[in-house]
C-alpha positions as CSV (number, residue, x, y, z in Angstrom):
1,M,-3.9,8.5,-0.4
2,R,-1.0,7.4,1.6
3,A,0.9,4.1,1.4
4,I,3.5,2.5,3.5
5,V,5.5,0.5,1.0
6,Q,7.9,-2.2,2.2
7,R,10.2,-4.3,-0.1
8,V,9.8,-7.9,1.0
9,T,11.1,-11.3,0.3
10,Q,7.7,-12.6,1.3
11,A,4.5,-11.4,2.9
12,R,1.1,-12.8,3.6
13,V,-2.2,-11.8,5.2
14,E,-4.6,-14.0,7.2
15,V,-8.2,-13.6,8.2
16,D,-9.6,-15.9,10.9
17,G,-6.5,-18.1,10.5
18,A,-6.9,-18.6,6.7
19,V,-4.4,-17.1,4.3
20,V,-6.3,-14.7,2.0
21,G,-3.3,-13.3,0.1
22,Q,0.4,-14.0,-0.1
23,I,3.4,-13.1,-2.3
24,G,7.1,-13.9,-2.6
25,S,9.5,-11.2,-3.6
26,G,7.8,-7.8,-4.1
27,M,6.1,-5.1,-2.1
28,L,3.7,-5.0,0.8
29,V,1.6,-2.0,0.4
30,L,-0.4,-0.7,3.4
31,L,-2.9,1.7,1.9
32,G,-4.8,4.5,3.6
33,V,-7.5,6.5,2.1
34,A,-8.4,10.1,3.1
35,K,-11.7,11.9,2.8
36,T,-10.2,14.2,0.1
37,D,-8.9,11.3,-2.1
38,T,-10.2,10.7,-5.7
39,A,-10.0,8.0,-8.3
40,A,-7.3,10.1,-10.1
41,G,-5.3,10.0,-6.9
42,A,-5.6,6.2,-6.8
43,E,-4.4,5.9,-10.4
44,F,-1.5,8.2,-9.7
45,L,-0.4,6.4,-6.6
46,A,-0.7,2.9,-8.2
47,A,1.4,4.0,-11.1
48,K,3.9,5.6,-8.8
49,I,4.2,2.5,-6.6
50,V,4.5,-0.1,-9.4
51,N,7.2,2.0,-11.1
52,L,9.1,2.9,-7.9
53,R,12.7,1.8,-8.5
54,I,13.5,0.1,-5.2
55,F,14.8,-3.3,-6.4
56,G,18.4,-4.0,-7.0
57,D,20.0,-4.2,-10.5
58,E,23.1,-6.2,-11.4
59,A,25.3,-3.7,-9.5
60,G,23.0,-3.8,-6.4
61,K,21.7,-0.3,-7.0
62,M,18.0,0.4,-6.5
63,N,17.2,0.8,-10.2
64,R,14.4,-1.7,-10.9
65,S,10.6,-1.5,-10.4
66,V,8.6,-4.4,-8.9
67,I,7.6,-5.3,-12.5
68,E,11.1,-5.2,-13.8
69,A,12.2,-7.4,-10.8
70,G,9.5,-9.9,-11.5
71,G,7.8,-9.2,-8.1
72,S,4.3,-8.9,-6.8
73,L,2.2,-6.6,-4.7
74,L,0.3,-7.5,-1.5
75,V,-2.1,-4.6,-0.9
76,V,-3.7,-4.3,2.5
77,S,-6.2,-1.5,3.5
78,Q,-5.2,0.3,6.6
79,F,-7.2,3.3,7.7
80,T,-4.9,3.9,10.7
81,I,-2.3,5.4,8.4
82,Y,-4.5,8.5,8.7
83,G,-4.5,8.4,12.4
84,D,-3.5,11.8,13.9
85,T,-1.4,11.4,17.0
86,R,-0.4,15.1,17.4
87,K,-2.8,15.7,20.3
88,G,-3.4,13.7,23.4
89,R,-2.8,9.9,23.6
90,R,-5.7,8.6,21.5
91,P,-5.4,8.9,17.7
92,G,-8.0,10.9,15.8
93,F,-9.2,9.6,12.5
94,E,-11.0,12.8,11.1
95,Q,-8.9,12.7,7.9
96,A,-9.7,9.0,7.1
97,A,-12.3,8.3,4.5
98,P,-15.6,6.7,5.5
99,P,-15.8,3.0,4.7
100,E,-17.8,3.2,1.5
101,Q,-15.5,5.8,-0.1
102,A,-12.4,4.0,1.2
103,R,-13.5,0.7,-0.2
104,A,-14.2,2.1,-3.6
105,L,-10.9,3.9,-3.8
106,Y,-9.0,0.9,-2.4
107,E,-10.5,-1.3,-5.1
108,H,-9.7,1.3,-7.7
109,F,-6.1,1.4,-6.6
110,V,-5.9,-2.4,-6.8
111,E,-7.4,-2.5,-10.3
112,A,-5.0,0.2,-11.5
113,A,-2.0,-1.7,-10.1
114,R,-3.3,-4.9,-11.9
115,R,-3.7,-3.0,-15.2
116,S,0.0,-2.1,-14.9
117,G,0.9,-5.8,-15.3
118,A,2.0,-6.4,-11.7
119,P,0.6,-9.5,-10.0
120,V,-1.5,-8.2,-7.1
121,Q,-2.8,-10.0,-4.0
122,T,-5.0,-8.3,-1.4
123,G,-6.2,-8.5,2.2
124,V,-9.9,-8.3,3.1
125,F,-11.3,-4.8,3.4
126,Q,-12.5,-4.0,7.0
127,A,-11.5,-7.4,8.3
128,H,-9.2,-7.9,11.3
129,M,-6.1,-9.2,9.5
130,A,-2.8,-10.7,10.6
131,V,-0.1,-9.5,8.3
132,S,3.4,-11.1,8.3
133,L,6.4,-10.2,6.2
134,I,10.1,-10.4,5.8
135,N,11.3,-6.9,5.0
136,D,14.1,-7.0,2.5
137,G,16.8,-4.5,3.5
138,P,14.9,-3.2,5.4
139,V,13.5,-0.9,2.7
140,T,10.4,1.1,3.6
141,F,8.9,4.2,2.0
142,I,5.9,6.5,2.6
143,V,4.4,7.3,-0.8
144,E,1.5,9.8,-1.2
145,S,-0.8,11.0,-3.9
146,A,-0.8,14.7,-4.7
147,A,-4.0,15.2,-2.7
148,A,-2.3,13.7,0.4
149,N,0.6,16.1,0.1
150,Q,-1.8,19.1,-0.1
151,T,-3.7,18.1,3.0
152,A,-0.8,17.1,5.2
153,G,-0.6,19.2,8.2
């Protein structure tokens, strides 16, 4: 699994003009699932992200997790994170998981994040979504599960 994690002051996702998820301060998590991903990888990545210390402490240093900072997560599925652009001009998606597998692991990730105590909002799996955010910093990280690191080419 691979996630693009952005620290935000606010973020929201709309489907067909209706807001389906929104947060104030916290993290926007764009989540991609690969064919090689597992439930254990989803658990690992959720724990990694909710405990990632990217929020400022009293001294302004990135020393607090989203939970410690009182923030939320907005998790949006995004298979294009596994788009391979190394050849030609059209991305290839051979590494991306098929929809059934991706949905199950996306939902597993969301539940694991919720179990951690972090408030979690989501987009709609396989929907065309409009995502808006105010990136705080900007602070953006790519976070991967162990399986993603092994398959990276």
